[in-house]
Phi, psi and omega in degrees: 000140179250157178300312178312312181293324177299319175288324170300324178297310179298318177295321179292325173294326177195116177305141188210162173274163178300323181287330174294320183295316173299327176291317178299327172295316184295327184272325184229289185299332172302340175300323180241353176210094183269157181201149182280168177297321183293321185293319181297306185297322183293321183286327172308311181294317178295316174298327184278324176295332179276356180069034177248356161215173185215157170280124176306139169297144174223156176269354178279161181293139183301323183288120180083003177280141177273119182283129168251148188241144170230153183279135177272169174309320174300326173283321174302315175301310181303308184299318178290330179288328176284330181297325185272354185298142168281132175213138182277166175295146175276138178294142180286131178236079183251122181302330180297323174298319180289327181290327173297313179301319174290335179296326173308334186263312181252357180100165182232044178301125172090345186295329187301324184297316186286323175294327171298320178301313174299322178298314179303314187290324176291322173301318177288333177284324175301317175297324175298311178303312190287336170293321174294320174307309181293331178279320186252357183219064177297168175298136180099351178266086195220029165305156173308310174308311181289336175290319181287316181300318179296322174308318176294320181295315181302318169312308182297320177296314186293324178298315176295330174293327183289314175300313181301311180295321180294317177292326172306317182285319184293333173280004180066038187228040181301113184296335179281345175242354175103154187297138163094359185279334171263156176292138178279159182297331178289347176270347188296326187296328186257004175068029184265128179228206182292330178264014182096195178308133176208163176279127178304137179270332179216135356279144184296126182299345183265355181225073169308000000 
């Protein structure tokens, strides 16, 4: 996904000023595609020059007026073409995964505390998503646009659940089997698991 397409999507949902748009990114779209205010304003200018959006007419004087933007037919066509385009899944690039891989080489003093911090952050994010779901998608709100928006939110909920489960196992606190049954990250360096010292099976040392 690219920022121009995110902006086109937001403006088709509701014509907005640049300030309103950045606030909407902070509240909703930013959960899965973040952008700074400067990036959003820069892209608005590019989209306007490309003839994909325009400034809404206003009776107020131009000086000091907050410009509102709407999507033109060319912008809608571009967004529809992008939605239908074939695109492969993006490779996950998370520094935390690389840091754990590095811990297998140099040790992991203090990494457990960082993983616990990440676990708490994901738990907070999950609670926020569930609150949004309860507020914005009550039973019976099942139109096709609402179903698709809910589907995006459910993706976020499922992703948070994945990270919570993965971090819990990494810390040796797999709730399904009781605390301490999975190897903690601090044990990775020495290859200690449930059955005692062993050679790590992933990633294979011969295939970096």
